[in-house]
N, C-alpha and C positions, 0 to 999 in steps of 0.2 A: 727220474734223474736225467734221462736223455732229453726230455722236454726242457728241463731247467737249463741244461747245457746250451741248447739252441736258443733259449730266451736270452741268456747272457751274451751269446754270440751275436744275436740281432742287436742288442744294446751297443756292443762294441762297434759293430758296423755302422750304426747310426751316428755314434760319436765321431767316427772317422770321416763320415760324409760331411759333417758340419762342425768341425772343431771350434771355429771362432764363435759360432752361435751358442754352443754348449758352454764355452768359457765365459761368455758375456752373461748367460743365464745364471751361472754359478756366482759370478761377481755381483749380479743384481740381488740374488738371494742373500749373499753375505752382507751387502750394504743395507738391505731392508731390515734384516734381523739385527744388525748392529744398532740401527735407529730404534727398533723396538726395545732392545736390551737397555739402551740409554734412557728411554722413556720410563722403563721400570725402575732404573736407578734414580732418576729424578724424583719419582714418587716416594721411593724409600728414603731419600735424603730429606724431602719435605716432611715426611712422617717423623723422622728422628728429630728434626729441628723443632717440630711443634711440641715435643715433649721434653726438650732440653731446658735446663735452667737459663734464665736471663734471655729468653726470646720473647716475642710478642705474645706467645701463648703461655709464658711463665714470667715470674718476677722474683726478686730477692728482697725480703723484708729484714732489715737489720735490727737486732734487739738492743735496747738502751743499755749502756754500761751500768752494772750494779743491780740489774733486775734479778730478784730472787728466783731460784730454780722453780719453786712452785708457781710463781707468776708466769714463768716461761712456758710451763706445761699448760696453764690456763690459756695463754696466748695462742698456743698451737691449736687447742680445741676450738677457740673462737674463729681462727682462720679456716679450719676444716669444716666448720658448720656453715660457711657461706656457700650458696648454691653455685657461684661461679668457679669455685675452687675444686679441682679434682684431687689435688694432693698438696699437703704442706709438710715438708720434711725438715726437721731440725738439724742444722749443720753446726757443730761446735767450731770454734775458731781454728783449732789445729786441723780438723778435717777439711775446713774451707781452704786453708793454705795448701793442703795436700792436693785437693781438686784443682786449684789454680796451677800448681806445678805440673800436674798431669796434663792440663789443658794447654799451657803455654810452653812446657818443657822445663825440666828441673834446672837446666843450666841458663835459663833466661834471666838476664840481669834484673828484671822487674821483680822476680820472686826468689832469686837465688839466696839472698841473705836476709830475708824478711823474718822478723821475730813474730811468731803467732800471737804473742801477748798483746800486740798493738792492734790486732784485728778484732772485730766484734763477732759475736755469735749471730746466726742468721737462720731464717726459714726460706727454703726453696719452695716457692708456691707455683704449682702447675695449674693453669687454668683449663677448664673445659674448652674444646675447640670452638664451640658456638659462642663463647664469651671472649675469644681472643681479641676481638676488636674493641672490647670494653676495658682494655688494660689501663689506659690513662685514668679513667674514672675510678676504677677499682684501686689503683695505686694511691690516689688521693684519699680514698676512704680508709684504706689500711694504714696509711701514714698517720691518720688521726686516732688510731687505737692506742690506748695506754700501754706503754712498754715497747713501742716501735719508734726507733729513732729516724729511720729513713727507708724509702722503698725505691728500688731501681729496676728498670726493665729496658730491654734493648729495642730500639726502633730503627736500626740500620738495615742492612741487606738481609742479615739472618732473620731479624724480626719480620721483615716483609715477606720472606719466603715462608716462614712458619705460620704467619697469619693468613696466607693465601693457599693453605693446604687443599681446600675443597676445589678451588679454581684450578690448581695444578693437576689434581686428579682428573677433573673433567677434560682439561686440555690434553693430558696424556692419553686418555681414552679415545678422544677424537683423532689425535695424531696416530695412535696405534691402529685405529680402524682404517685410516687412509693408507698406512703402510701395508696392512694386510690385503686390502683390495688391490693395491698396485702390484704387490708381489703375485697375487693370484692371476692378474692379467698378464704379467710377464711370463709366468709358467704356461699359461694357456696358449699364448702366442708361440712360445718356443716349441711346445709339444705339437701344436697344430701345424707349424711349419715342418717339423719332422715327419708327421704323418702324411702330409701332402707330398713331400719330396720322395716318399717311398710308396706312393699310392699303387703303382703297378705291382710292386712286390707284395703288398697286402692283398691285392685282387687275385694274384696267382695262388697265394696261400689259401684264400677263400675257396677257389676252384678246386684245390687239392683236398678240401674238407677240414681245414684247420678251424678250430672253434674261435668264437669272438674273444674269449679270454686269452687264448694263445696268441692271437694276432695283435692284440693291443696291450697285453701285460708288459712287454718291454718298455713301453712309454710310461706306464704307471710306475714301474720300478725305477726308471730313469728320473722321473719327477720326485719320487721319494728320496733318491740319492742326492738330488739337488737340495732338498729340504734338510736332510741330515748333515751333509757336508757344509752347507751355508750356515746353519745354526751353530755347528761346532766351531767353524772359523770365526763367527761373530762373537761367540762367548769367549773364545781365546783372546781375540783382539780387545774386546771390551774389558775383560779382566786385567789384561796387561796394561791398558790405558789407565784404568782406575787405580791399579797398584802403583803405577808410576806417579800419578797425580797425588795420591795420598802420602807418598814418601816425602813430599816437600815440607810438611809440618805436622806436629802432633795434633793440631786442631783439625786438620783434614782427615787424619786417621780416625778421629772420633766421629766425624760426620759420615765418611764414606766407608761402607762395609764391603767385604768381599762378596762376590756373587754367590748367593745361597742356592740350595737345592730347588726351592720353589721357583726362583727366578730362572734358573737354567731349564727346568722342566717346562715352564711356560713358553720360553723362547723356542725350544725344540718342538713343542706341541703346535704352536702357531705356524712355525715354518713347515712342518710336515702337513698340517691341515691345508695351508694355502697351496702347497705344491700338489697334493693329491686332488684338491678341489679343482684347481686349474687344469690338471691333466684329465680328470673325469669329464669336465666340460668339453675339452678338445676331442676326447674319444667319442662322447655323445654326439657332438656335431658331425664327426666323421661317419659314424654309424647312420645317422639320420640322412646324410647325403647319399 
C-alpha cells in the first residue's frame, strides 16, 4: 500500500513538471481514438447500406397487377433460386407504404396521404456482396421474368457506398493501422521525455535499491491513464456527434446506429494497447541506455 502511494505520488510529480506535454499527449490520444472510432462507424454504415433495400447490393422487383397469389409465391421461389440473390422478401403494398413512411417520416407530404391500394406488391431482393456490381445485368434479367412489371435499384451515393463495401473495409483497416502507429509514437515520445527529464531521480532510486518495476511503473500507469481517458473522451464525443447527425432525418437514424459494446471495447483496447506499447518501448530504451 505504501509503495502504491509513492507510485501515484511520483505520477503526480511528473504531471506537475510537464503539464503542457501531458495535456497535449491526452489531446493526441483523444484525437487519434476519435478517428479510429469514426473509421469503425464508416464500416458499420457501409455494412448496413450493403444489406438495405434499394441499394446497389439490393433491388426492388414490382409484381404485375392482378398476378394470382400462387404465381407470386412461385415468383419468389424463382428469385431465391438465383445464385446472385441472398434474400427475396415479399412486401405487400400496405407494408411497403409503412416502410416508406418509416424511412421518409410519417408527416412527409410525399407519403402522408397515399392510398396503399395504388401501390404494387413487391419483392425486396438483397444481392450477395460479390454480385453487387452485377445489379444492372441482374435487373434486366429479373424484369424479363413473367409476373414482374418493373425492377428498380439505386445507383446514387448510397448505392456507390454499398457497392464499395470491401474497398471501404480495406481503407478503414489501413487508416486504423496508421492511427495506431502514430498514437504509439506519440506515447513513446511523451513517456521518453518524462523519463529523461527525471533521469537523476531514477538514478537515485536505483542507488537506494528500488526495483526496475518500482522505478518505471509510474510511467506505465501514466500511459494507461492516457489510453483510458483518451478513449473515453473519444467515445463520448463520437457518440454525441453521431447522435446530433442522426437527429436531422429519419433516414439517417436508419443508417447511423449508436455506438455498440463491440465498437466501444475495440476503441478502448486499441487505445490502451498503443499507450502501453509506446510506454514499454520508452522504458526498454531507458533501461538499455
